[in-house]
N, C-alpha and C positions, 0 to 999 in steps of 0.2 A: 503493499500499500504506499503510494507517495503522498505528497502533501496535498495535491489537487483531488485524489480521490477521498481522502480524509476530509477535506472542507466541504466537498460535494455530498458526502455523508451526513455531515453535521447539519448542513443547509435543509436537508429534509425534515428536520425537527421543526422548521419554521420559526425559528428563534431569531429575534432582532440581534443584529451585529452590536458589538459593544467596543466603542473607543477606549484604547488602553492608555489614553492621556492621565497622568498622575500616578501610574504604576511605579513603584520602587524597583522591580525586578528588572535587570538587565536583560533585554531581549533584542533580537534582530527579526526583522520582517522577512519572511520567506515568500509568500505571494498572497494576495487577497487579505483575508482576516487571519492568516496563519502565521504564527511566530515560532522562534525558537522557545522551548519551555523556560530556559534561564541559563544564561551564559556567564553565571558565576562560577568560580573555579571549583573543581571536583572536591577539593579539600574543604570547602565551606559547605556546612550543614544549614540548610534553609529552614528556619524555625516554623512551628506550627502557626497557621494564619487563615484567616479568611481573604481571599483574593479582593485586593483593592479596598479594603474596610476602612481605610482613612478617607475614603470618599463619602460624601454625603449619600450618594446614589450609587452603591456599588454594583458590580455584575450579578447575575443571577447564577449562570452555569460556567464551568470552565471545563473543556475537554482537553485530553492529552492523547496523543497518539506516538507509539514507540517505533522508531524506524530502526534503532539500533540499541539493544539493551547493554548496560555496563558489563564490563569484564567481571565486576565483582561489587555487591552492594548497590547502591542507588535507589533504593525501594522508595515509594511514596507513602509515608504514614498517613492516615486520615483518623478524625475522631468527630463524634457528635457533639457539636456545641450547644445543643439543647441540654443535654444530660450535664455537661460542664457547667452551664449556667446554674442547674439546680444545685450542683454540689457547692458552687460559690455562694449562692443564696442561703443555703444552710450552714455553711462553715464560716463564712466572712461577710457577714450581714452588712457591716459598715461600709466595706468596699463595694459590694454589691449595689448600695445606694447611691455611692458616689459614681460608680460606673453608668448607672442609669441617667445620670445628668449629663454625662459625656467626658471626653478627654480631648486634650490637644496633642498633636504630633509635630515634631520639629525635625527637619531634615536639612543638612547641609551639602549643597552639589556644587560640583565643578561644571564647567560648560559642557565638557565632552564626558562620554562614558569611561569608567575606569574598570577595565575587565579583571583587575586584580581584587575586586571588592565585591561581596555578596550585595552590597547596597550600591554598585557601581553605576547606576544610571544617571548620567548627566541631565542638567536642567533642559537641554535642547530636546533630548530624547523623552525626557518626562514629560513636559508640557507641549512638545510638537511646535516649538517656537524659537527662533534664533535670534529675533529682534528684541532687544531689551525693552523699549517702550511698550511695544505690543504685549509683551509677557506681562510687565506691571499692569497694563490695563486689565488683563486676564485675572491676574492675582487679586486686584482689588474688587472686582466682580464677584470673585469667588470668596470674598471675605476673609482672605489669608493676609497674615502679617508677613512682610519680608524685609530682608536687609541685604544689600551688596556689601561684599568684602573685597579682599584683595585678590587680585588675578581671575577677576569675572566669577568668583565663588559666590553663590546664592544661599542664604539662609531663609527658609520659609517655615512659618507656623501655620497650621491649618486652623480653620474655625472650629468650634466645638463640635465634635462629632460623638453621636451616641455609642456606647461601647456595650450596651445590652439593649438588643432589638428585639422586635416580634416578628417572627416569620410570617409573611404576608398570607401564606396558604394556611398554616396550622394555627396561628395567632399564639404560639408558644414563645416565651422568651429564650433568647440565644446569647451566648457569649461571642457577640459578633463585632470583632475590632482586630488590630494589628499589635495589640499590646505585646504580646509575646515576641512576635516578630521584631518589633522595634526595640524591645528592652534587651532581648538577647542577641540580635542579629545586626542592628544598625550600629556597627562598629568598624570604623576604618580611619584613616587618617584625618578625617573632617569631622567624624560624628562618634558620640558616646552614647551607646545604647540606652544606659541608665537615666540619661537626661533627655531622652528623644520623646518621652511620652509623660503627659501631666493630667492630673484630675482636673475637674472644672474650675478648682479653686487654685490652679497653678501649682499645688504640692505634687511631689513625685510619688509614683508608684513604689510601694513598699517591696524590698528584695525578699522577705519572708513570703509575701503573699504570691509573688511570681514563683518562688521555688515551690511551694504548695501546688500550684496549678501545674507546674512542670512534672511534678511528681505524679499527680492525677493522670496527666496525659501519658506519661510513661506506662503507667499501669493499665490504661484503657485503650489505647491506640491499637488500631489494625494496619498492618504494613502490606501494601500492594506491591508484589514482585512483578517486574516488567519481563515480558517475552516479546519478541519481534512480532509486530502486527497488532499488538494489544491496543484497545481504546478504553480510556477510562474517562466516565462523566462524572463531574463532581457538582452536587447542588450546593452552590455557594452559601446559600441562605441558611443551611442547617450543619454543614460539614467543613471542618478546618482540614488544611492539608499541609505537608512539609516534603522536605527531600533529603535523604540521608546522603552522607558523603559516598563516592564511588571511584572505582578504578577505570579511567578510560578505555575505550570510547564509550559515549553514551549520547544518543541523539533522540530526543523527544520534541514532537511539534505540540503547538497548543493554539486554541482559539477560544475566545471569551465572549459569552453571549448574554442577553438579557432574556426576560420572560417572552413566551410567545403572547400575541395580542389576546388570545382567547382565555387568558390567564388573569385578566384585569378583575377586579372586585366587582360583583354584579349582584344585586339582591335577589335575583331569581334563581341564582345557581351557586353551587359550591364546587370548587375545583379540587379534584381528587389528586393524589400523588403522581398518578399517570399523566396529568394536565387535562384529562376529560372532565367536562362540566356536567355534573349531575344536577338536574332540576330540584328545587326544593317542593315542588308539587308533582307528583306521579298520578297517572289515572290508573286506578287498580282493576283487575279483570277477574277477580274470585267471585262466583256466584252471579255474574251478570245474566240477564235473562235474554239480552240480544247483544252478545259480545261483538259481533262484526260491525253492527250498525253503531253501537255505543262507542267503541273505539274510533271509528271514523269520525264521528260528532265531536269526540273529545279532542281529536287533532284539530278539526276545523274550528273549535273554541279556544285554541291556543296551548293545550297541553303538549309538552314536548318531552314528557317522560311516560312510559308505558311498562306497568309491573305485570309480569306474566308468571306462569308455573306450569310444568306438565302436569301436576296434580289437579290443575283447575279444569281440566277436560275440555279446553276450548282453544287450543294453540292454533288450529287451522283457521278458526273464525276470527281470531285476534290478528293473525298475519294477514288475512284478507282485508280486515279494517284498517290496518296500518298502510297497506298498499293503496287502498282507495283513498284514505284520508290524505296522505301525502300528495297524491295525483291532484286531488280537488284543490288544495291550498299552494299547489305548486311548489312542493319542498322535496329534498331528496332524503335519503336514508341516513345521511351522516347529520341531519338536522334534528334527529330525535335521539333519545336515550332508551333503549330497550333492556328490561332486566328479565332474566329467567331464573329458574332453581332447579337444582339437582334433587330428584326424588330419593327417598330412604332405600329403595330397592336397588339402586344403581351405585351403591358406594365402592363397588369393585369394578365398575364399568361406566366410569366418569365420561370418558370421551364419546363413546357409543350413545350414552345418554344425551350428551349436548348435540351431537350430530343429529339425532332423532329429533330433537326439539327444533333445531335450525331448519331440518327437511320439513317439519309439520308447519312451521310458519313461513317458509319461503324466504329465509334469510341467510346472509352470508356470515354473519357474526352476532354476538351479543356484546352490548356495551358493559354489562355486569352480569355475572353468573354466580348464584349463591348456593351454599349447602342449605337445604330447606330446614332440616331438623338434625341435631346431634344423636339421631337414632338410626341404626343400620337394621334393615329389614332383608328378609331372604329374597334372593332375586327371582323375578318372573319375567321370562322373555317377552319381547315388544310383541311378537305375533300371537303370544297367548292371551295377553291382556294389556292394553295400555290406553289411558294411565292405569297403574295396577292398584292403586289405593293402599290402604293399611293392612288388609286381609290377603294372607297367602292362599288363593284359590278360595276353597270354602273351608279353610282349617284354622281361621283366626289368624292372629299376628304371630309371626314366626321371626324371631331376631336372628341376626348374622353378626358374628363378633369381627368387626372391621374397625382396626384402630384409625382415629381421626388423621393421625399423621400420613397414613397410607392414602386417605381420601384426599388430603390437602396436595400431597405430592402430585396426584393426577390433576388436581384443580390448577396448579401451577403449570402443568404441561399444556393445558388449554391455552394460556396466555402465550407460552413460548410459540405454540403452533398456529397463533392468530385466529383461533375460533372464538375467543373472547378478549375483550380489553381490560376488564378488571374483575377480579373475584372477591367474593366474601361470604359471609354466613348469615344464618337466620336463626332466632331462637337459642343464641348462645348466652349463658350468662358469664360474668366476668372471670370465674374460675377457668371455664374452657378458653376464653379469649387469651388469658395469659398463658395458658399451656400451649396453645396454638402459636402465639408469638415467640416461645421459647425454641421452635423448631423449624419454622416457615423460613423459606428463602424469599418469597412474595407475600409481604403481610397482607391481610384482608383490608380491603379498601373500604368497605361497608360492612355494618352489622344491621340487620333488620329484625326489629323486635317490636312487641306490643307496648306502645306508649301512648298515654292519655292522661288527663289530670289525675285520675284515680289510680293511675300506675306509672308515676312520673320517671321511675328508674334513673334517679338523680346520679347514684353511685356509678352505674354503668356509662351513663353519658359523660361523666367526669373522666372516667378511666379511658374511654374512647378518646375523648379530646386529648388526654396527654400522650395517646399512643397513636394520634394521627389517623383514627378510624372514624369515618363519617357515619353518622346514625340516621337510620331510616325507620319511620314509624308506621306499622300496620294498625288497624284499627284505631286511628287517632281520635274518633269520635265515641270511643268508649263501647258499652254494651249493646247498643241498638244494632251493631253489626251481626248480632247473635240472638235477636229477637227478645233482648232483655227488657223486661217492663221497668218503668220508672228510671230509665237510664240516665245517665250524666246529661244528655243533650236536651232532655225533657226536665231537667231539674229547675226548681225556681231560681236559685242563685245564678245559674248560667243564662237562664233566660232574662232575668233582670239585668245581668251585666250586658247581654248582647243588645238589649234594648237601648241601653246607655249609649253604646257605639252604633246604633242604628245598622245592626248587621244581623245575620242568622246566627244562632247558636253553632252551627257548624263552622261559619267563617270565624268565630271567636276561638273555638278550639283548635282549628287548624293554623290559625295565626299565632296562637300561643306556642305551639310546637315548632314553627318556623322561626319564631324569635329566640328559640333555644338552639338554632342553627342545625335544625333536624328536618330532614325530608318527610313529608307526609304522603300517604297513599291513600286516595279517596277515590270511591268508585260509586256510580249511580248510572241507571239508565235514563235518568230524566235529564233533559237538555238544560233546564232551567236550573238545576242544581250543579251541573257541570259550570255553568256560567258564574254561578255564586262562589262555589268552592275555590276556584283559581284566584279570586279576589283576596287581598291581604289587608288586615286591619292592625294599624299600630296600637298596642295596648299600653297603658301607663304603667310605671314601675308599681304602683300600688296594687292596681288590678291583677298584674302579672304574678306578684307575690300571693295574691289570694288564690289565684288559680292553681299555684304551687302548693299552696296549703291544703288542697283537696286530695292529696295523695292519701291513699289507704292501702296500697300494694294489692289491689285487686286485678286479677288476670281473668280474661274471659276465654282465651285460647290457651289452655294449660293441658298438656298431654296426659297429666296425671288423672285430669277429670274426663277425658273422652277416649283414651286408649282402652279402659276397661269394656267399652262396648265391643272391641274385638277381641276381648279376653286377654288383653295385656295391662300392664300398670307401668308407666314409664315417666317418672317424674324427672324434670330436667332443671327445675328452679330451685329445688329443695336441698 
């Protein structure tokens, strides 16, 4: 692979190019947006850092391609800065609060690059400007302090830059800065690392604090060993990276990128780790009387998320509704987000089950494929019964002992083979999610569970937030989906509150869930209800907390209650 093939491959991600103006790393342009990874001497270890974190708006991704691996060493260590931020917040609270307010970086640069220094990028190359007056104008506009010294040497102090930031996608705090790189690596004949970074109050970073961070990094880092042709993509918003010393030769290319346009914050969608956008409102297809026409109407009314499952026994009709709906509104398949689910009898036949569902719906891929229940049932061939349901022929429920790790490995293969874009689970409690995260290679993007004010599942929602798993809610209106009398949607407090906002009780409950950054799945054959349910209502903090207070941990879709009907007893939440 040469640099042209590397750049063309990265371009297919549709990421915006990022200009490397302001970078401290000495690099040489190879072609287009491709540079050498770092021209600093092999004997210089590059400290752990986020790429260009000293900038107000740093890049989002950095790609590396190995043309020639080192004779020895030269690995690229990486570490999760979300976990590092949590460590600092718990152990060094006073420093954490200072870092949130920001830091200043100071660099002293000669005009030209110094290839003998790890900090060897001169000011001409750093700022892409050789004319002093124009450079001064740029620095003033960037709110940077500067001072000219002898022999065209320039001293620059940045504006106040946040050192603890929130990831745009996950909203998690990260240790996002160049403090370690500056403190330990900005050392040459012009710079002293310990004087290169200061807190917001102009006091210097403490040595013991840096040493403790370095110790944590040493214990927690993962080192990527290079082989010829390897490509490494680093999410610069949550991962720090460095470079070990090496024995030449070693040739790596790099290109730096920003987010794709589709990754911008939008109220109607949440961006998953895959960059796919999942709508906050899905149209559900369980128990629809007229699935084809209802799905078509839902698309015409603006729904871009469709939630399906093989167990719903309507895949063909839903697929036809999708096709006709897209045609009528002049949209294409890529404009909607389709979810399907793996049924319990196919835990050892995951790919076959997925292909069967795709064939039934006449689709090429699913945007999301979920394990429907953490309950494995004895296999029934498609030709004997499809969908098979809970009962093994006429013999009641028959369990099959399939480890979830085996199921998940097959789910990951679906992503690798291009059959699905994202994978996740349904009806998993925190304990099973924690176990899944301990062995997965591709983490679950979404967990779909029963959520409504009577079953808010706050602990699970918080756990998922901390582990970058999006939450989707089925039965968001509570017991009315199960023919429950005196259900939440009919209760006097909900009706009074919906009257206050001049909305329907359903709109109130769906909006409450969305305000928790949860996708809601709402189903109806009634076109009027379709129009109502997709509309959002902003609820006051006081009323939002009132709805939170209604939690009673009541589940209406609980396997321990309905599996005895087929001779089983399968609790999953106790």
